[in-house]
C-alpha angles and dihedrals in degrees: 000000000000091000092056093050092051093048092047090050091049091049092052090046090053091048089050093051092047089054094048093047089048092051091048089049090051092048091047090053093048091047094049098040102048105143095008115145130245087227128041089239099039120069124187107226133188121237087252093059090043089053091049090051096048092049092047103080094165096057094037108029098154097041116153119205107202122198110199097182125109120278091253094059090042091055092054094050144341145157114277112268095010121155115224119221110149115224092245091064100033097100092053094044100050092113087070088064099047092106087062098049091114100027133082117280120187110203122199144165138167099298109352103270099099092040090057089053090047093049087052090053092049093048092049088054094054101261105153112197108045121162116193110206106219116220092018123221092331090064090044091054091045090053085055093241118158117266138161113265131187103219091192093056093051096043117095117239109216097191094089101044091046089050092049095047089048092051093048088052094053091048091049090050093048093049089051092048094049092043092056090045090050091051091049092050095048095054099067 
């Protein structure tokens, strides 16, 4: 009986050691692989790294900043000197990017989802230095980096709301007026 308890305790302890070692290995992997790419030619980078790359013309003289959002989003705000090729048309417009096949390309979108898809398309078509900007322009703006902003697109136009409220007010007054007239006509 004593021998079974000892064996059971030893087995539990071995399992615990195995779990602790596994967790340590996972943490070590996470620590050493921060920012490492899913593909050997695609690297996921933070907006801070992207900003450093954009501002370092000597290390990255031919850097292309590729915006893969829609034209409406691009017209509201985008990174300076960004090239717009929406994700929906990227596969058919790869010939426009041939000159950048062996140079660095930072790909970004609104939040990072479409840029990951675009990066995958570029990697599949033999582009060799793809940098996917995590968090997209949303993270870029939150980091307080410079970007182009169309102030007219972000300002609120009050003409339509004022018109709609006025129209609703007129309709409400007319309904009240005709309701009163209808009650007066019904009584005699």
